[in-house]
C-alpha positions as CSV (number, residue, x, y, z in Angstrom):
1,M,-8.0,-24.9,-0.1
2,Q,-10.7,-22.7,1.0
3,V,-11.4,-19.7,-1.0
4,L,-13.7,-16.6,-0.1
5,T,-15.1,-15.0,-3.3
6,L,-17.0,-11.8,-2.8
7,P,-20.2,-11.1,-4.9
8,E,-20.0,-8.8,-7.4
9,Q,-22.8,-6.7,-6.1
10,G,-22.0,-5.3,-2.4
11,N,-20.1,-2.4,-0.6
12,P,-17.2,-1.2,-2.3
13,I,-13.9,-2.2,-0.8
14,A,-12.7,1.5,-0.7
15,T,-10.4,1.9,2.7
16,E,-8.2,-0.2,4.6
17,R,-11.0,-0.7,7.0
18,D,-13.2,-2.3,4.5
19,A,-10.3,-4.5,3.5
20,T,-9.8,-5.3,7.4
21,D,-13.5,-6.5,7.5
22,V,-13.1,-8.7,4.4
23,I,-10.1,-10.3,6.2
24,G,-12.1,-11.0,9.2
25,E,-14.8,-12.5,7.1
26,A,-11.9,-14.8,5.3
27,F,-10.9,-15.9,8.8
28,S,-14.4,-16.7,9.9
29,V,-14.8,-19.0,6.9
30,E,-11.0,-20.3,7.4
31,A,-10.0,-19.1,4.0
32,K,-6.5,-18.7,2.6
33,T,-7.5,-16.9,-0.4
34,V,-10.1,-13.9,-0.8
35,V,-11.3,-13.1,-4.6
36,I,-12.5,-9.7,-4.9
37,P,-14.4,-8.8,-8.4
38,V,-13.2,-5.8,-9.8
39,S,-16.6,-4.1,-9.9
40,R,-16.1,-4.0,-5.9
41,L,-13.0,-1.6,-6.1
42,T,-13.3,1.6,-6.6
43,D,-11.2,3.8,-9.4
44,D,-8.8,4.9,-6.4
45,F,-7.5,1.2,-6.2
46,F,-6.3,1.3,-9.8
47,Q,-4.4,4.7,-9.7
48,L,-1.3,4.0,-7.7
49,R,-0.5,7.4,-6.6
50,T,-3.3,6.9,-4.0
51,R,-1.5,4.2,-2.6
52,L,-4.7,2.2,-1.9
53,A,-3.9,-0.8,-3.5
54,G,-0.6,-1.1,-2.0
55,E,-2.1,-0.7,1.5
56,I,-4.6,-3.2,1.1
57,A,-2.5,-5.9,-0.4
58,Q,-0.2,-5.2,2.6
59,K,-3.4,-5.9,4.8
60,F,-4.0,-9.3,3.3
61,V,0.1,-10.2,3.4
62,N,0.1,-9.5,6.7
63,Y,-2.5,-11.9,7.8
64,R,-1.2,-14.2,5.3
65,L,-3.7,-14.2,2.9
66,R,-3.8,-14.3,-0.9
67,L,-5.7,-11.6,-2.4
68,V,-7.2,-12.3,-6.2
69,I,-8.5,-9.3,-8.0
70,L,-11.0,-10.8,-10.6
71,G,-12.1,-9.2,-14.0
72,D,-11.0,-7.2,-16.6
73,I,-8.8,-4.3,-15.6
74,S,-7.6,-3.5,-18.9
75,K,-9.0,0.0,-18.9
76,Y,-6.7,0.9,-15.9
77,V,-3.7,-0.9,-17.3
78,D,-4.1,0.8,-20.7
79,E,-3.9,4.3,-18.8
80,S,-0.9,3.4,-16.6
81,T,2.4,1.9,-17.0
82,A,3.0,1.9,-13.5
83,L,0.0,-0.3,-12.7
84,R,0.9,-2.5,-15.7
85,D,4.2,-3.0,-14.1
86,F,2.7,-3.6,-10.6
87,V,0.0,-6.2,-11.9
88,Y,3.0,-8.1,-13.9
89,E,5.0,-8.0,-10.6
90,S,2.3,-9.1,-8.4
91,N,1.5,-11.8,-10.9
92,R,4.8,-13.3,-10.6
93,G,4.7,-13.9,-6.8
94,K,2.2,-15.6,-4.7
95,Q,0.3,-13.3,-2.6
96,L,-1.6,-11.0,-5.1
97,W,-2.8,-11.9,-8.1
98,F,-4.8,-10.1,-10.9
99,V,-6.7,-12.7,-13.1
100,T,-9.4,-11.9,-15.8
101,T,-11.6,-14.9,-15.7
102,A,-12.7,-17.5,-13.3
103,A,-11.2,-20.4,-15.2
104,D,-7.8,-18.2,-15.2
105,L,-8.2,-18.2,-11.4
106,E,-8.8,-21.8,-11.1
107,A,-5.9,-22.7,-13.2
108,R,-3.5,-20.6,-11.1
109,L,-5.2,-22.2,-7.9
110,N,-4.4,-25.4,-9.4
111,A,-1.0,-24.7,-10.0
112,A,-0.1,-23.4,-6.6
């Protein structure tokens, strides 16, 4: 399975338009999974009231791509019960995963 992993350094994924650009990049390499490091996301992504996380995730679902957020998000989860629940429910599914390490990601991909 082809996986597109964005580098940790680069322009932030801060809008739906940014997500659409990443989706285009994924299609160009025939990826089915896109890995975005936490460092590429703005704080707004982790504040559910902004709806950014849901809007971006929905873009990936619409294009039948799995989205993986890679990195430590504990500071955000500790501040928000709603985000903790969102992460928990997302990780139960197949379309949006939050993983802490590359090893965690590899294990999830191998199991999928």
